[in-house]
C-alpha positions as CSV (number, residue, x, y, z in Angstrom):
1,X,108.7,196.1,-24.3
2,X,106.5,194.0,-26.5
3,X,108.1,192.1,-29.5
4,X,106.7,189.2,-31.4
5,X,108.7,186.9,-33.7
6,X,106.7,184.3,-35.4
7,X,107.9,180.7,-35.5
8,X,108.2,181.0,-39.3
9,X,110.4,184.1,-39.0
10,X,112.6,182.6,-36.3
11,X,113.0,179.5,-38.4
12,X,114.1,181.6,-41.4
13,X,116.7,183.3,-39.3
14,X,118.0,179.9,-38.1
15,X,118.3,178.6,-41.6
16,X,119.8,181.7,-43.2
17,X,122.3,182.4,-40.4
18,X,123.1,178.8,-39.6
19,X,122.0,179.3,-36.0
20,X,121.7,176.7,-33.2
21,X,119.5,176.6,-30.2
22,X,120.9,179.0,-27.6
23,X,122.5,181.4,-30.0
24,X,121.9,185.1,-29.5
25,X,120.7,187.5,-32.2
26,X,120.7,191.2,-31.7
27,X,117.9,193.2,-33.4
28,X,118.7,196.9,-33.7
29,X,117.7,200.1,-35.5
30,X,119.5,200.3,-38.8
31,X,119.6,203.8,-40.2
32,X,119.5,204.3,-43.9
33,X,119.3,201.9,-46.8
34,X,119.6,202.1,-50.5
35,X,117.5,205.0,-51.6
36,X,115.3,205.1,-48.5
37,X,117.2,207.2,-46.0
38,X,114.9,205.7,-43.5
39,X,115.0,203.0,-40.8
40,X,115.1,199.2,-40.9
41,X,115.8,196.3,-38.5
42,X,119.5,195.2,-38.4
43,X,120.5,191.8,-37.3
44,X,123.8,190.7,-35.7
45,X,125.0,187.6,-33.9
46,X,126.4,188.8,-30.6
47,X,125.8,188.8,-26.8
48,X,123.2,191.1,-25.2
49,X,123.8,193.9,-22.8
50,X,122.9,193.3,-19.2
51,X,119.5,195.2,-19.4
52,X,118.5,193.9,-22.9
53,X,115.0,192.6,-23.6
54,X,115.4,188.9,-24.6
55,X,112.8,186.8,-26.4
56,X,113.2,183.1,-27.2
57,X,111.7,181.9,-30.5
58,X,112.5,178.4,-32.0
59,X,115.4,178.0,-29.6
60,X,117.1,181.3,-30.6
61,X,117.5,184.1,-28.1
62,X,116.6,187.4,-29.9
63,X,117.4,190.5,-28.0
64,X,117.0,194.3,-28.2
65,X,119.3,196.6,-26.3
66,X,117.7,199.6,-24.5
67,X,118.7,202.2,-27.1
68,X,116.8,200.3,-29.8
69,X,113.6,199.5,-27.9
70,X,111.8,202.7,-29.1
71,X,111.6,201.3,-32.6
72,X,111.0,197.6,-32.0
73,X,108.5,197.9,-29.1
74,X,105.2,196.7,-30.5
75,X,106.7,195.1,-33.6
76,X,105.8,191.8,-35.1
77,X,108.4,190.1,-37.3
78,X,106.7,187.5,-39.5
79,X,107.6,185.4,-42.6
80,X,105.3,184.2,-45.4
81,X,107.0,181.2,-47.0
82,X,104.5,181.2,-49.9
83,X,105.7,184.5,-51.2
84,X,109.1,184.5,-49.5
85,X,108.5,187.7,-47.6
86,X,109.8,188.8,-44.2
87,X,107.7,191.6,-42.8
88,X,108.2,194.1,-40.0
89,X,104.9,195.6,-38.7
90,X,104.5,197.9,-35.8
91,X,101.1,199.5,-35.2
92,X,102.8,202.1,-32.9
93,X,104.7,203.5,-35.8
94,X,102.6,204.4,-38.9
95,X,105.6,204.1,-41.3
96,X,108.4,201.9,-40.0
97,X,110.7,203.1,-42.8
98,X,110.3,206.8,-41.9
99,X,109.0,206.9,-38.3
100,X,108.2,210.3,-36.8
């Protein structure tokens, strides 16, 4: 499992979700969305399963449970403050909205 969360993206999550160092954030496959019918990354504050992949960024423990690793493996989550844009890029998946 290979997941990258930039410092800027982690800091955005901390600010937006009022997170503290040591808090856990689950990243998971979210199916559907307004008009897309595709996939996106869901976010929830909860504890990981025993065999979850855990990554620390800016003091927050982001994790992906095994059933969601197929989508997030290889992904980079980054944030561009200049244009206020959070991006999800995965070179293993050509189209992260509609993976095949």
